[in-house]
C-alpha positions in Angstrom: -2.1 88.3 3.9 -2.5 84.4 4.5 0.2 82.6 6.2 -0.4 79.6 2.6 0.3 82.8 0.7 4.0 83.5 2.8 5.0 80.2 2.5 4.4 80.1 -0.8 6.2 84.0 -1.3 9.3 82.2 0.7 9.7 79.5 -1.4 9.4 81.2 -4.8 12.1 83.5 -3.2 14.6 80.8 -2.0 14.8 79.6 -5.8 15.1 82.6 -7.1 18.2 83.5 -4.9 19.7 79.8 -6.1 20.2 81.8 -9.6 20.9 84.5 -7.9 25.2 85.6 -9.6 26.0 88.1 -6.7 24.3 84.8 -3.9 27.1 82.1 -6.1 29.4 84.0 -6.5 30.1 84.8 -2.9 27.9 82.1 -2.0 24.9 83.0 0.1 22.0 80.2 1.0 18.9 81.5 2.1 16.5 80.0 4.2 13.7 81.5 6.6 13.2 80.4 10.7 10.1 79.8 12.5 10.0 83.8 12.6 9.6 84.1 9.3 13.0 85.9 9.4 15.6 85.6 6.5 18.6 84.2 7.4 21.4 83.9 5.3 24.9 82.1 5.4 27.9 82.8 3.9 30.3 80.0 4.1 34.0 81.0 5.2 36.1 81.7 1.7 40.8 82.7 1.7 38.9 84.7 -1.3 36.9 86.7 1.0 39.4 88.2 2.8 41.3 90.9 2.5 45.4 92.2 3.2 45.2 91.4 6.3 42.8 87.6 5.8 39.9 88.8 7.5 36.5 88.8 5.6 36.2 92.1 3.4 34.0 94.8 4.8 32.4 95.3 1.2 31.7 91.4 2.1 29.4 91.6 5.2 27.8 95.4 3.7 26.4 92.5 1.0 24.6 89.8 3.6 23.9 92.6 5.5 21.6 93.8 2.6 20.9 90.3 1.0 19.2 89.1 4.7 17.0 92.4 4.7 16.1 92.2 1.4 14.2 89.1 1.6 13.1 89.3 5.2 10.9 92.8 3.9 10.6 91.3 -0.2 8.2 88.2 1.7 6.2 90.5 2.3 5.1 91.8 -1.2 3.6 89.9 -4.4 6.5 92.8 -6.0 9.6 93.8 -6.4 11.3 95.6 -3.7 14.7 97.2 -4.1 17.5 98.5 -2.1 17.3 102.1 -1.6 19.7 102.8 1.9 21.7 99.5 4.4 23.8 100.4 7.3 26.2 98.9 8.3 28.8 98.8 11.4 31.5 96.9 12.2 32.2 95.5 15.3 34.9 93.3 15.0 36.8 91.4 12.4 36.0 87.6 11.0 38.9 85.5 10.4 38.6 81.7 8.8 34.7 81.5 10.0 31.2 81.0 8.7 29.4 84.2 9.1 24.9 84.0 9.7 22.3 87.2 8.8 19.5 86.5 10.8 17.3 90.0 9.7 13.4 91.2 10.7 11.3 92.8 9.6 10.8 96.5 11.8 7.5 97.6 10.5 6.2 97.0 7.1 3.6 98.9 5.2 2.4 99.5 2.0 5.6 101.5 0.1 8.6 100.7 2.4 9.6 97.7 4.8 12.3 98.6 7.2 15.0 95.0 8.5 17.8 95.3 11.7 20.0 92.5 11.0 22.4 90.1 12.8 26.1 89.0 11.7 27.4 85.6 14.1 30.4 84.0 13.5 29.5 79.8 13.6 30.5 80.2 16.9 27.5 82.6 18.2 29.7 85.8 18.5 28.0 89.2 16.7 31.1 91.1 14.9 28.3 93.6 12.6 25.1 95.0 13.1 22.8 96.5 9.7 19.5 97.4 9.1 18.3 97.5 5.4 15.0 100.3 3.6 13.3 98.9 1.0 11.0 100.3 -1.7 8.7 98.5 -2.8 8.0 98.2 -6.9 5.1 97.5 -9.1 7.4 95.7 -11.2 6.2 92.0 -10.7 8.4 89.2 -10.4 8.6 86.6 -12.8 6.4 83.3 -12.2 4.4 85.0 -9.2 2.1 84.5 -8.5 2.0 80.2 -8.9 -0.2 79.2 -11.7 -4.2 78.3 -10.1 -4.1 74.1 -9.2 -7.3 72.2 -10.0 -8.5 73.6 -6.5 -8.8 77.4 -7.4 -6.0 78.7 -5.2 -2.4 78.8 -5.9 -0.4 76.0 -5.6 -2.4 73.6 -4.7 -4.6 71.0 -6.3 
C-alpha cells in the first residue's frame, strides 16, 4: 500500500471519528503519529468516573478498543470489526487525561492484531491491552476518494 493512500485513509478515518457518537459522548480525539500509530486522547471528565472517583475501567476498555480499531483500520479499504479486545488495568486513574497509543503488531488479508498502551497526562502507564480485528467486505461510506483531475484519488 502506498504512503499516499495510507495518508488518505488516515485522514478519512480521522474525519469519520469526529462524527462517531461514542467518541462524541466520551470525548475521544484521534490522530496518527509519525510512526503510523493511532493515538486516542480522552480528556478527564468526572462523568466517566466510578463511585470512588476513578475513571471507570469500562471507559478505559472502550478507549483501548477504539485506539486498536483505528490502528488496524488504516490498513484496509473496507470496514474492520473488533472480534476481541483485552484490557489489563494496572492502577486506578483519578483526575487525569488519558492517552492510548495503538500499534499494529501484525496484519494480513483477514485479521489485524494491535497492542495498546494507556498513559496518564504525566506519562505513567495505567493500562495495557490488545485488539483483534477482522476485515469485512462492507465498504466505507465515501471511500475511496473520487479521482482528481490527474486521475489519482484525492489529488489535483
